[in-house]
DRENDO-1510 file (C-alpha; in Angstrom, 1 decimal, always signed):
<recs>
REC; n; res; u; v; w
REC; 1; MET; -44.1; -72.4; -98.4 .
REC; 2; ASN; -41.6; -75.0; -99.4 .
REC; 3; TRP; -38.5; -73.4; -100.4 .
REC; 4; ILE; -38.4; -74.9; -103.8 .
REC; 5; GLU; -41.9; -73.7; -104.2 .
REC; 6; GLU; -40.4; -70.0; -103.0 .
REC; 7; ALA; -37.5; -70.3; -105.0 .
REC; 8; ILE; -39.8; -70.9; -108.4 .
REC; 9; GLN; -42.0; -68.4; -107.8 .
REC; 10; THR; -38.5; -65.8; -107.6 .
REC; 11; LEU; -38.6; -66.6; -111.5 .
REC; 12; LEU; -42.2; -65.5; -111.9 .
REC; 13; ILE; -42.1; -62.3; -113.8 .
REC; 14; LYS; -45.9; -60.5; -113.6 .
REC; 15; GLY; -46.7; -57.0; -114.2 .
REC; 16; GLU; -49.1; -55.0; -112.7 .
REC; 17; GLY; -52.1; -56.0; -114.9 .
REC; 18; GLU; -51.0; -53.8; -117.8 .
REC; 19; ILE; -52.5; -56.2; -120.2 .
REC; 20; PHE; -56.3; -56.0; -119.0 .
REC; 21; SER; -56.4; -52.7; -120.4 .
REC; 22; ARG; -55.9; -54.2; -123.6 .
REC; 23; ILE; -58.1; -57.4; -123.5 .
REC; 24; GLU; -61.4; -58.2; -122.2 .
REC; 25; ILE; -62.8; -61.6; -120.4 .
REC; 26; ILE; -65.3; -62.8; -122.5 .
REC; 27; GLY; -65.3; -66.3; -120.3 .
REC; 28; SER; -62.8; -67.6; -117.8 .
REC; 29; ASN; -61.9; -71.0; -116.0 .
REC; 30; LEU; -64.4; -72.9; -118.5 .
REC; 31; ALA; -64.8; -76.5; -118.4 .
REC; 32; ILE; -64.7; -78.6; -121.6 .
REC; 33; ASP; -66.7; -81.3; -121.1 .
REC; 34; GLY; -65.1; -84.9; -121.1 .
REC; 35; THR; -61.8; -83.2; -120.7 .
REC; 36; GLU; -59.5; -81.9; -117.7 .
REC; 37; THR; -59.0; -79.0; -119.8 .
REC; 38; GLN; -60.0; -75.1; -118.8 .
REC; 39; ALA; -60.4; -72.6; -121.2 .
REC; 40; TYR; -59.7; -69.0; -120.7 .
REC; 41; CYS; -61.4; -66.5; -123.7 .
REC; 42; TYR; -60.4; -62.9; -124.2 .
REC; 43; GLY; -61.0; -60.4; -126.6 .
REC; 44; LEU; -59.3; -57.3; -127.7 .
REC; 45; LYS; -60.7; -53.8; -126.2 .
REC; 46; LEU; -62.0; -51.2; -128.2 .
REC; 47; ASP; -60.9; -47.7; -127.3 .
REC; 48; GLY; -63.1; -44.5; -126.9 .
REC; 49; GLN; -63.3; -44.2; -130.8 .
REC; 50; GLY; -64.9; -47.8; -131.1 .
REC; 51; ASN; -61.4; -49.1; -132.6 .
REC; 52; PRO; -59.9; -52.5; -131.5 .
REC; 53; ARG; -56.4; -52.3; -129.3 .
REC; 54; THR; -54.8; -53.7; -132.1 .
REC; 55; LYS; -51.4; -52.3; -132.4 .
REC; 56; ASP; -51.0; -51.1; -128.6 .
REC; 57; LEU; -51.5; -55.1; -127.8 .
REC; 58; ILE; -49.0; -55.5; -130.7 .
REC; 59; GLU; -46.9; -53.0; -129.0 .
REC; 60; PHE; -47.3; -54.5; -125.3 .
REC; 61; VAL; -46.0; -57.7; -126.0 .
REC; 62; ALA; -42.9; -56.2; -128.1 .
REC; 63; SER; -41.9; -54.6; -124.4 .
REC; 64; LYS; -41.7; -57.9; -122.9 .
REC; 65; LEU; -39.0; -59.4; -125.8 .
REC; 66; ILE; -36.2; -59.2; -123.0 .
REC; 67; ASP; -37.9; -60.6; -120.2 .
REC; 68; TYR; -39.5; -63.6; -122.6 .
REC; 69; SER; -36.0; -64.2; -124.6 .
REC; 70; ILE; -33.1; -63.5; -122.4 .
REC; 71; PRO; -31.9; -65.9; -119.8 .
REC; 72; LYS; -32.6; -64.9; -116.0 .
REC; 73; LYS; -28.8; -64.8; -115.4 .
REC; 74; LEU; -28.0; -61.8; -117.9 .
REC; 75; GLN; -31.1; -60.1; -117.1 .
REC; 76; ASP; -29.4; -60.3; -113.2 .
REC; 77; GLU; -26.3; -59.0; -114.5 .
REC; 78; ALA; -28.3; -56.3; -116.4 .
REC; 79; ARG; -30.1; -55.3; -113.5 .
REC; 80; GLU; -27.0; -55.0; -111.4 .
REC; 81; GLN; -25.1; -52.8; -113.4 .
REC; 82; LEU; -28.2; -50.6; -113.6 .
REC; 83; ASN; -28.3; -50.3; -109.7 .
REC; 84; LYS; -24.6; -50.1; -109.2 .
REC; 85; THR; -23.6; -47.4; -112.2 .
REC; 86; GLY; -26.7; -46.0; -113.3 .
REC; 87; SER; -26.0; -47.3; -116.5 .
REC; 88; THR; -28.7; -48.8; -119.0 .
REC; 89; SER; -26.2; -50.0; -121.5 .
REC; 90; LYS; -26.5; -53.5; -120.6 .
REC; 91; ILE; -30.3; -53.0; -120.8 .
REC; 92; ILE; -30.1; -51.5; -124.1 .
REC; 93; GLU; -27.4; -54.2; -125.4 .
REC; 94; LEU; -30.1; -57.2; -124.0 .
REC; 95; SER; -32.7; -55.3; -126.0 .
REC; 96; LYS; -30.9; -55.5; -129.4 .
REC; 97; ARG; -30.2; -58.9; -128.6 .
REC; 98; ALA; -33.7; -59.9; -128.4 .
REC; 99; LYS; -34.9; -58.1; -131.3 .
REC; 100; HIS; -32.4; -60.2; -133.4 .
REC; 101; LEU; -33.6; -63.5; -132.0 .
REC; 102; PHE; -37.0; -62.9; -133.4 .
REC; 103; THR; -37.2; -63.9; -137.0 .
REC; 104; ASP; -38.3; -62.1; -139.5 .
REC; 105; LEU; -40.1; -64.6; -141.8 .
REC; 106; GLU; -43.5; -63.7; -142.9 .
REC; 107; LYS; -45.9; -67.0; -141.4 .
REC; 108; THR; -43.9; -66.6; -138.1 .
REC; 109; GLY; -45.9; -67.7; -135.3 .
REC; 110; GLU; -43.5; -65.8; -132.3 .
REC; 111; PHE; -45.8; -63.6; -131.9 .
REC; 112; GLY; -48.5; -66.1; -130.3 .
REC; 113; GLU; -45.2; -67.5; -128.0 .
REC; 114; ILE; -44.9; -64.6; -126.4 .
REC; 115; LEU; -48.4; -64.0; -125.4 .
REC; 116; LEU; -48.9; -67.4; -124.5 .
REC; 117; TYR; -45.6; -66.6; -122.4 .
REC; 118; ILE; -47.4; -63.4; -120.7 .
REC; 119; LEU; -51.1; -64.7; -120.5 .
REC; 120; VAL; -49.6; -67.8; -118.6 .
REC; 121; GLN; -47.2; -65.7; -116.1 .
REC; 122; GLU; -50.4; -63.3; -115.6 .
REC; 123; ILE; -53.6; -65.5; -115.1 .
REC; 124; LEU; -52.0; -69.1; -114.0 .
REC; 125; GLU; -48.9; -67.7; -112.5 .
REC; 126; LEU; -46.3; -70.3; -113.9 .
REC; 127; PRO; -43.1; -69.0; -114.2 .
REC; 128; GLN; -41.1; -69.7; -117.4 .
REC; 129; LEU; -38.2; -72.5; -116.7 .
REC; 130; ILE; -36.0; -71.9; -120.2 .
REC; 131; SER; -35.6; -69.1; -122.4 .
REC; 132; LYS; -36.4; -71.2; -125.5 .
REC; 133; MET; -35.6; -68.2; -127.9 .
REC; 134; SER; -31.8; -67.8; -126.5 .
REC; 135; LEU; -31.4; -71.5; -128.1 .
REC; 136; LYS; -31.7; -70.2; -131.4 .
REC; 137; THR; -28.7; -69.9; -133.6 .
REC; 138; SER; -30.2; -67.4; -136.2 .
REC; 139; GLY; -33.4; -65.0; -136.4 .
REC; 140; GLN; -33.9; -66.7; -139.8 .
REC; 141; LEU; -34.7; -70.0; -137.8 .
REC; 142; HIS; -37.3; -71.1; -135.8 .
REC; 143; TYR; -36.6; -73.3; -132.6 .
REC; 144; GLN; -37.8; -77.0; -133.3 .
REC; 145; GLY; -39.5; -77.9; -130.0 .
REC; 146; ALA; -42.1; -76.9; -127.5 .
REC; 147; ASP; -43.5; -72.9; -127.8 .
REC; 148; GLY; -42.8; -72.7; -124.0 .
REC; 149; ILE; -41.9; -74.5; -120.7 .
REC; 150; HIS; -43.4; -73.4; -117.9 .
REC; 151; VAL; -43.3; -75.0; -113.8 .
REC; 152; LYS; -45.0; -75.6; -110.6 .
REC; 153; PHE; -44.0; -77.5; -107.8 .
REC; 154; ASP; -46.5; -79.3; -105.5 .
REC; 155; GLU; -45.1; -79.5; -102.0 .
REC; 156; THR; -47.9; -82.2; -101.3 .
REC; 157; ASP; -46.4; -84.8; -103.1 .
REC; 158; ASN; -42.9; -83.2; -104.0 .
REC; 159; SER; -43.8; -83.5; -107.9 .
REC; 160; LEU; -43.0; -81.0; -110.2 .
REC; 161; SER; -44.9; -80.5; -113.3 .
REC; 162; LEU; -43.6; -79.1; -116.6 .
REC; 163; TYR; -46.5; -77.2; -118.5 .
REC; 164; TRP; -45.7; -77.8; -122.2 .
REC; 165; GLY; -46.9; -75.0; -124.2 .
REC; 166; GLU; -48.3; -74.8; -127.8 .
REC; 167; SER; -49.5; -71.5; -129.8 .
REC; 168; LYS; -51.3; -71.0; -132.9 .
REC; 169; MET; -52.4; -68.3; -134.6 .
REC; 170; GLU; -54.6; -69.1; -137.5 .
REC; 171; LYS; -57.0; -67.8; -139.7 .
REC; 172; THR; -59.8; -70.1; -138.2 .
REC; 173; ILE; -60.4; -71.7; -135.0 .
REC; 174; TYR; -60.8; -75.0; -136.1 .
REC; 175; SER; -57.4; -74.8; -137.6 .
REC; 176; GLY; -56.2; -73.4; -135.0 .
REC; 177; LEU; -57.2; -75.7; -132.8 .
REC; 178; LYS; -56.2; -78.9; -135.0 .
REC; 179; ASN; -52.9; -77.8; -135.2 .
REC; 180; CYS; -52.4; -77.1; -131.7 .
REC; 181; PHE; -53.5; -80.2; -130.3 .
REC; 182; ASN; -51.9; -82.2; -133.0 .
REC; 183; SER; -48.4; -80.8; -131.6 .
REC; 184; LEU; -49.7; -80.6; -128.0 .
REC; 185; LYS; -50.1; -84.5; -127.9 .
REC; 186; SER; -46.8; -85.8; -128.4 .
REC; 187; PHE; -45.4; -83.9; -125.3 .
REC; 188; LEU; -47.9; -85.2; -123.2 .
REC; 189; LEU; -48.5; -88.3; -124.8 .
REC; 190; ASP; -45.3; -89.8; -125.7 .
REC; 191; THR; -43.3; -92.5; -123.3 .
REC; 192; TYR; -40.0; -90.9; -122.0 .
REC; 193; GLY; -37.6; -92.4; -124.2 .
REC; 194; HIS; -34.5; -91.3; -126.3 .
REC; 195; ASP; -36.8; -91.0; -129.5 .
REC; 196; SER; -39.6; -89.3; -127.5 .
REC; 197; THR; -40.4; -85.7; -128.5 .
REC; 198; GLN; -39.7; -84.3; -124.9 .
REC; 199; THR; -36.0; -85.6; -125.0 .
REC; 200; ARG; -34.1; -82.6; -127.0 .
REC; 201; ASP; -35.9; -80.4; -124.8 .
REC; 202; LEU; -35.3; -81.9; -121.6 .
REC; 203; HIS; -31.6; -81.9; -122.7 .
REC; 204; LEU; -31.8; -78.5; -123.6 .
REC; 205; ILE; -33.2; -77.7; -119.9 .
REC; 206; THR; -30.3; -79.4; -118.0 .
REC; 207; SER; -27.6; -78.1; -120.2 .
REC; 208; ASN; -29.0; -74.7; -119.7 .
REC; 209; ILE; -30.4; -74.6; -116.6 .
REC; 210; SER; -27.8; -72.5; -114.9 .
REC; 211; ASP; -28.1; -69.2; -117.4 .
REC; 212; ASN; -32.1; -69.6; -117.3 .
REC; 213; LEU; -32.1; -69.8; -113.2 .
REC; 214; ASN; -29.4; -68.5; -112.1 .
REC; 215; ASN; -29.9; -70.2; -108.4 .
REC; 216; PRO; -27.3; -73.2; -107.7 .
REC; 217; LYS; -29.5; -74.6; -105.3 .
REC; 218; LEU; -32.6; -74.9; -107.2 .
REC; 219; GLU; -31.0; -75.7; -110.2 .
REC; 220; ASP; -29.6; -78.9; -108.4 .
REC; 221; ILE; -33.2; -80.0; -107.4 .
REC; 222; LEU; -34.4; -79.6; -110.5 .
REC; 223; VAL; -32.0; -81.5; -112.3 .
REC; 224; ARG; -32.3; -84.5; -110.3 .
REC; 225; TYR; -36.3; -84.8; -111.8 .
REC; 226; PHE; -34.8; -84.6; -115.2 .
REC; 227; ASP; -32.2; -87.6; -114.3 .
REC; 228; LEU; -33.6; -91.2; -115.2 .
REC; 229; ASP; -31.4; -92.4; -112.6 .
REC; 230; ASP; -33.0; -90.6; -110.0 .
REC; 231; ASP; -36.2; -91.4; -108.2 .
REC; 232; LEU; -37.6; -88.1; -108.4 .
REC; 233; SER; -38.0; -88.6; -111.9 .
REC; 234; ASN; -41.1; -90.7; -111.5 .
REC; 235; LYS; -42.4; -87.5; -109.7 .
REC; 236; LEU; -42.2; -85.0; -113.0 .
REC; 237; LYS; -45.7; -84.2; -114.4 .
REC; 238; TYR; -46.6; -83.5; -118.0 .
REC; 239; LYS; -49.2; -80.7; -118.4 .
REC; 240; GLY; -50.0; -78.6; -121.1 .
REC; 241; VAL; -50.8; -74.4; -121.6 .
REC; 242; CYS; -52.1; -73.5; -125.3 .
REC; 243; PHE; -53.2; -70.5; -127.0 .
REC; 244; VAL; -55.1; -69.9; -129.7 .
REC; 245; GLY; -55.5; -67.1; -131.9 .
REC; 246; PHE; -58.1; -66.8; -134.8 .
REC; 247; ASP; -59.9; -64.0; -137.2 .
REC; 248; SER; -63.4; -62.9; -136.1 .
REC; 249; GLU; -65.7; -61.1; -138.0 .
REC; 250; ASN; -67.2; -59.4; -134.9 .
REC; 251; TYR; -64.6; -56.7; -134.7 .
REC; 252; PRO; -66.4; -53.4; -136.0 .
REC; 253; LYS; -65.1; -52.0; -139.3 .
REC; 254; SER; -65.7; -48.4; -138.8 .
REC; 255; PRO; -65.3; -45.8; -135.4 .
REC; 256; LEU; -68.1; -46.2; -133.1 .
REC; 257; GLU; -70.0; -48.6; -134.8 .
REC; 258; LYS; -69.8; -50.6; -131.2 .
REC; 259; ASN; -68.3; -50.5; -127.6 .
REC; 260; THR; -66.4; -53.0; -125.9 .
REC; 261; LYS; -69.9; -54.4; -124.1 .
REC; 262; GLU; -71.4; -54.8; -126.9 .
REC; 263; LEU; -68.5; -56.9; -128.8 .
REC; 264; ILE; -68.0; -58.9; -125.9 .
REC; 265; GLU; -71.5; -60.0; -125.8 .
REC; 266; ALA; -71.3; -60.6; -129.6 .
REC; 267; PHE; -68.9; -63.4; -128.3 .
REC; 268; GLN; -70.5; -64.8; -125.5 .
REC; 269; LEU; -72.7; -66.0; -127.9 .
REC; 270; GLU; -69.8; -68.1; -129.6 .
REC; 271; ILE; -68.1; -69.4; -126.6 .
REC; 272; SER; -70.2; -72.5; -126.5 .
REC; 273; ASP; -69.1; -73.3; -130.4 .
REC; 274; TRP; -65.8; -72.7; -129.6 .
REC; 275; LEU; -65.6; -75.5; -126.3 .
REC; 276; LYS; -67.6; -77.7; -128.5 .
REC; 277; ASN; -64.5; -77.7; -131.1 .
REC; 278; SER; -61.8; -77.5; -128.2 .
REC; 279; GLY; -63.4; -80.6; -127.3 .
REC; 280; LYS; -63.4; -82.8; -130.2 .
REC; 281; GLN; -60.1; -81.7; -131.2 .
REC; 282; ILE; -58.6; -82.9; -127.8 .
REC; 283; LYS; -60.5; -85.9; -127.8 .
REC; 284; LYS; -59.0; -87.0; -131.6 .
REC; 285; HIS; -55.7; -87.9; -129.7 .
REC; 286; PRO; -56.9; -90.9; -127.1 .
REC; 287; ASN; -56.4; -90.2; -123.5 .
REC; 288; LEU; -55.2; -86.9; -124.4 .
REC; 289; GLU; -58.5; -85.5; -122.6 .
REC; 290; LYS; -57.0; -86.8; -119.0 .
REC; 291; PHE; -54.0; -84.4; -119.0 .
REC; 292; GLU; -54.6; -80.8; -117.2 .
REC; 293; ILE; -54.5; -78.3; -119.9 .
REC; 294; HIS; -55.0; -74.5; -119.7 .
REC; 295; LEU; -56.4; -73.3; -123.3 .
REC; 296; PHE; -56.3; -69.6; -124.0 .
REC; 297; LEU; -58.3; -69.0; -126.7 .
REC; 298; ILE; -58.9; -64.9; -128.5 .
REC; 299; PRO; -60.5; -63.7; -131.8 .
REC; 300; PHE; -58.7; -60.8; -133.5 .
REC; 301; PRO; -59.6; -58.3; -136.2 .
REC; 302; SER; -57.0; -60.2; -138.3 .
REC; 303; VAL; -54.1; -62.3; -137.7 .
REC; 304; GLN; -52.4; -61.6; -140.5 .
REC; 305; GLU; -52.3; -57.9; -139.8 .
REC; 306; PHE; -51.2; -58.6; -136.0 .
REC; 307; ARG; -48.3; -60.7; -137.8 .
REC; 308; THR; -46.8; -58.3; -140.0 .
REC; 309; HIS; -46.9; -55.1; -137.3 .
REC; 310; PHE; -45.2; -57.4; -134.8 .
REC; 311; LEU; -42.2; -57.5; -137.0 .
REC; 312; LYS; -42.0; -54.1; -137.8 .
REC; 313; THR; -42.4; -53.0; -134.6 .
REC; 314; ILE; -39.6; -55.1; -133.4 .
REC; 315; ALA; -37.7; -54.0; -136.1 .
REC; 316; ILE; -38.2; -50.4; -135.0 .
</recs>
């Protein structure tokens, strides 16, 4: 393994599959006709009483706040103090800091952003390059830019792929897909220049890379990919990762109404429409269909209830 690839993989924060006790595969690695996009569809599992594991999933996502929103350098320092002294004080401090970064705006989409982060790390095994949440100045503000930036090195041609992330949680899959690809298109299609969509994010990467990687040797080589005066900048490739959450009537309204198997079978009858809808939205933007995109689709009992409970959970 190339040393760059190995160093990038050390940034990956991957669990032991805990999320899969909460979600079930509806369909995976699904091709979307006429595009280079692959879809991954999941639904919430039902517990033994036939209730969706709604709050449990939210609480699991909330447990990843530090991993998602705190720069690696600070995480490493807290881990080092714990190993050296046995004290968890720095970890508790980071937890408070992470919660403070999340907005309490009612329409926040940050639950979707952190869920996208988890899915990309757990399923695609693409580490996060920069913690966008640490760039926020206030819990009342949304960071303006991509919802996530993940990275992969390919030693066959020494290229570096940036996976621009977009997440949308909306009432309908149609509006979620439409708004998701409307946002993603600029990151993939804009020609790099001083006024391009990607410029601000790339500048933030380079100016904050030390805190987010905590590896000087890796920092030095990656910065060259973002430097237009360096020939390595011609080997920087743009790709996409997306998450769309939407409401579904398939979930049971009362206990013992159906089990997880029956629920997933109901969703599988809808997959074809989901994929067709996705393809239509991608093709609305000329040339977007040529880009490698990974799309996660998850129906929920209620997107708004998820958002509300997420904010309550991180406020505790």
